[in-house]
C-alpha positions in Angstrom: -9.8 -86.2 -35.0 -8.5 -82.9 -33.6 -6.2 -80.5 -35.5 -4.2 -77.7 -33.9 -3.0 -74.6 -35.8 -0.6 -72.1 -34.2 -0.2 -68.5 -35.3 1.4 -65.3 -34.1 5.1 -66.0 -34.2 7.6 -63.6 -35.7 10.7 -61.5 -35.2 10.9 -59.2 -32.2 13.6 -57.3 -30.3 14.6 -58.3 -26.8 12.2 -56.8 -24.3 9.3 -57.0 -26.8 6.1 -59.0 -26.7 4.3 -61.5 -28.9 1.0 -63.3 -28.5 0.7 -66.8 -29.9 -2.6 -68.4 -30.7 -3.5 -72.1 -31.1 -6.9 -72.8 -32.7 -8.4 -76.3 -32.4 -10.7 -77.8 -35.0 -12.4 -81.2 -35.5 -13.9 -83.3 -32.7 -13.1 -81.1 -29.6 -16.1 -82.2 -27.5 -13.9 -83.8 -24.8 -12.1 -81.8 -22.2 -8.4 -81.6 -22.6 -5.3 -80.0 -21.1 -3.4 -77.7 -23.4 0.3 -77.1 -23.4 2.9 -75.0 -25.1 6.3 -76.4 -25.8 9.3 -75.0 -27.7 12.3 -76.4 -29.5 15.5 -74.5 -30.4 17.9 -75.8 -33.0 20.0 -78.6 -31.6 18.0 -78.8 -28.4 15.3 -81.0 -27.1 11.7 -80.0 -27.0 11.0 -78.3 -23.7 7.9 -77.5 -21.7 6.8 -73.9 -21.5 3.3 -73.8 -20.0 0.1 -75.8 -19.5 -3.5 -74.9 -18.7 -6.4 -77.0 -17.4 -9.7 -77.5 -19.3 -11.5 -74.9 -17.2 -8.6 -72.4 -17.4 -8.6 -72.2 -13.6 -5.2 -73.8 -13.3 -1.9 -73.2 -15.1 1.7 -74.2 -14.7 4.9 -72.6 -16.1 8.5 -73.5 -16.7 10.8 -71.6 -14.4 12.5 -69.9 -17.3 9.3 -68.2 -18.4 7.3 -67.7 -15.2 6.4 -64.1 -14.6 7.0 -63.3 -18.3 4.6 -65.6 -20.1 0.9 -66.1 -19.5 -1.2 -69.0 -20.9 -5.0 -68.6 -21.3 -7.8 -70.3 -23.2 -11.2 -69.5 -24.6 -13.1 -72.7 -25.0 -16.0 -71.1 -26.8 -13.4 -70.1 -29.5 -11.5 -73.4 -29.1 -8.4 -71.3 -28.8 -5.4 -71.2 -26.4 -3.1 -68.2 -26.1 0.4 -67.7 -25.0 1.2 -64.0 -24.1 5.0 -63.6 -24.1 6.4 -60.4 -22.5 9.9 -59.2 -21.9 11.2 -61.7 -24.5 14.9 -62.7 -24.4 17.1 -64.0 -27.2 17.1 -67.4 -25.4 13.3 -67.6 -26.0 14.1 -68.1 -29.7 12.6 -71.4 -30.8 9.8 -73.0 -32.7 6.7 -73.0 -30.4 4.2 -75.8 -30.5 0.8 -76.2 -28.9 -0.4 -79.6 -27.9 -3.5 -81.3 -26.5 -3.7 -83.9 -23.8 -7.0 -85.9 -23.7 -6.0 -88.3 -20.9 -7.9 -86.2 -18.3 -4.9 -86.4 -16.1 -3.1 -83.6 -14.3 -1.3 -80.9 -16.3 1.9 -82.6 -17.6 5.3 -81.2 -18.5 6.4 -84.3 -20.4 5.8 -83.8 -24.1 5.1 -87.6 -24.5 1.8 -87.1 -22.6 0.3 -85.0 -25.3 -1.4 -86.7 -28.2 -2.1 -84.0 -30.7 0.4 -81.3 -31.9 0.3 -78.3 -34.1 2.8 -77.6 -36.8 4.7 -75.0 -34.9 5.4 -71.3 -35.2 8.8 -69.6 -35.2 9.6 -67.0 -32.6 12.9 -65.2 -33.1 14.1 -62.7 -30.5 17.0 -60.4 -31.5 19.4 -58.9 -29.1 
């Protein structure tokens, strides 16, 4: 059983930066794609970014491309989301998730089997 724990959320002004972390624990011997999603009040959960097991490939939602960077350190079992030039519309609860299917990086949240509890990111204007 794998558990995920996010950290690093908070309140920041527009134009500022935050770095989210997602630490995995438990049986993490299998390779897995990691993704970040977010959900704002009254909205559906949406894809933000994904990264392959090796870290050599990544994919971003159009709304964050060029501002957010996903990375991972498998030795530390941790995935990061560096968020720069934050905008008020980035305000949401951010979740990390793991996909053990060994398929391609997916943007559909239903592909991911394990989820963290979420961390709040609030961007003030």
